[in-house]
C-alpha positions in Angstrom: -30.4 28.5 78.1 -26.4 28.5 78.6 -27.6 24.5 77.7 -29.4 25.5 75.2 -26.7 27.5 73.1 -23.8 24.8 74.6 -26.2 22.3 71.7 -26.9 24.5 69.0 -22.7 25.5 68.8 -22.4 21.9 68.9 -24.7 21.2 66.2 -23.3 23.9 64.3 -19.9 22.5 64.6 -20.7 18.7 63.9 -22.7 20.0 61.0 -20.1 22.4 59.3 -17.8 19.5 60.0 -20.1 17.0 57.7 -20.4 19.6 55.2 -16.6 20.0 54.9 -16.2 15.7 54.7 -18.9 16.1 52.2 -17.3 19.0 50.0 -14.1 17.3 50.5 -15.6 14.2 49.0 -17.1 15.6 45.9 -13.9 17.5 45.4 -12.0 14.7 45.4 -14.4 12.5 43.2 -14.8 15.5 40.6 -11.1 15.5 40.5 -10.7 12.3 40.2 -13.0 12.1 36.9 -11.3 13.9 34.3 -8.6 11.1 35.2 -10.6 8.3 34.6 -12.2 10.1 31.6 -8.6 10.8 30.3 -8.5 7.2 29.3 -5.7 5.7 26.6 -5.9 7.3 23.4 -6.7 5.7 20.6 -4.2 4.4 18.5 -3.4 6.7 15.3 -3.0 4.3 12.3 -0.1 6.9 10.3 1.0 4.7 7.1 0.8 2.1 5.1 3.4 0.6 3.7 4.3 -2.1 0.7 6.8 -4.1 -0.9 8.1 -7.3 -2.9 11.3 -9.3 -1.8 12.9 -12.0 -3.2 10.3 -14.5 -1.2 7.9 -12.6 -0.1 5.3 -9.7 -0.6 5.2 -7.4 2.4 2.8 -4.9 4.0 3.8 -2.8 7.1 1.1 -0.7 9.4 2.6 2.0 11.0 0.8 3.2 14.3 1.4 5.9 16.9 0.6 4.8 20.3 -0.3 1.6 21.2 0.0 -1.0 18.8 -3.7 -2.1 18.8 -5.4 -5.7 18.4 -5.2 -6.7 15.0 -7.0 -9.6 12.9 -6.2 -10.9 9.4 -9.2 -12.5 7.8 -9.8 -14.1 4.4 -12.8 -12.4 2.8 -14.9 -13.3 -0.7 -15.1 -9.3 -1.4 -13.6 -6.4 -0.4 -15.8 -3.4 0.7 -15.4 0.1 2.1 -17.2 -0.2 6.0 -19.2 3.3 6.0 -21.0 2.7 2.6 -20.5 -1.1 2.3 -19.7 -0.3 -1.9 -16.8 -2.8 -3.1 -13.4 -1.7 -3.7 -12.3 -1.9 -6.8 -9.1 -4.2 -7.4 -9.0 -6.8 -9.4 -8.0 -10.3 -7.5 -9.6 -13.8 -6.8 -8.5 -13.9 -3.0 -8.7 -11.2 -0.4 -7.7 -10.2 3.0 -9.3 -7.9 5.3 -6.8 -6.2 8.0 -8.7 -4.5 11.0 -6.9 -2.6 14.2 -9.2 -1.8 16.7 -9.2 0.4 18.9 -7.7 2.5 15.7 -8.0 5.9 13.8 -6.6 6.9 11.3 -7.9 10.8 12.2 -6.9 12.8 15.3 -10.0 14.3 17.4 -10.1 17.4 15.4 -11.2 15.0 12.5 -8.2 15.3 10.3 -6.4 12.7 8.5 -3.4 11.3 9.9 -3.2 8.5 7.4 -0.4 9.3 5.2 -0.3 5.8 3.3 -1.7 5.0 0.1 -6.0 4.8 -0.5 -6.0 2.2 -3.3 -2.9 0.9 -5.0 -2.4 -2.0 -7.5 1.4 -2.7 -7.5 3.0 -5.1 -9.9 4.1 -7.6 -7.0 4.1 -11.9 -7.4 1.8 -12.1 -4.8 0.1 -8.7 -4.3 -2.0 -7.3 -6.4 -3.8 -4.7 -4.9 -4.0 -2.8 -1.5 -6.7 -0.3 0.2 -7.5 1.5 3.3 -11.3 0.6 3.1 -12.5 2.0 6.7 -12.1 4.7 9.4 -15.0 3.9 11.1 -16.3 4.0 14.2 -13.1 3.2 16.0 -11.9 0.6 13.5 -9.2 1.2 10.8 -9.3 -1.3 8.1 -7.4 -2.6 5.1 -7.9 -5.0 2.1 -5.2 -6.4 0.1 -5.6 -8.6 -3.0 -4.4 -11.5 -4.4 -4.8 -13.7 -7.6 -4.6 -16.9 -5.6 -4.6 -18.5 -1.9 -2.4 -16.1 0.0 -0.3 -17.8 2.5 0.9 -15.3 5.2 2.3 -14.6 8.5 2.0 -11.8 10.3 4.1 -10.0 13.6 3.7 -6.8 15.5 6.7 -5.3 16.2 7.7 -1.9 19.0 9.5 1.1 18.9 8.0 2.4 16.7 4.9 0.3 16.8 4.4 -1.2 13.4 1.8 -4.5 12.1 3.9 -6.4 9.7 2.0 -9.2 7.0 4.4 -11.2 4.6 2.8 -12.8 1.7 4.8 -16.1 0.5 5.7 -16.8 -2.9 6.8 -20.2 -2.1 9.4 -20.0 -3.5 13.1 -18.3 -4.2 14.6 -15.4 -6.7 
């Protein structure tokens, strides 16, 4: 009987030790899960500015957070992302500017974008500019021109911003 009690105590101690280790592992995994879920936040597009200069027109898109990958491509027509409706900008040539992953609203769904929604500037090359989407982690802008735009892009930091310069191809 004395031997049985020692064996049971040894088994009970071993079982308790195993439970403590399993509990510690589970606790560590549970505390690591929120850290993994708190991945880097989505970049917030807060503003867009347009301006005319002596030899180029400029579009600047301001971002809070890390500047996301940005693409610029020529398109035959500008459409709003969610609805697919045509953007009412006059022009014969268009550029689509996409930032992804990005949003123009915060986690509560409130707009953080304070720039123009649709504007028709009287600049030498740029004839129209619009926010065309804030949908499924992609913020999209459209730019309208009467002729094929010759452009360059830059990524600037502190503060984060994306710059698109459209050449006039002549000087003032």
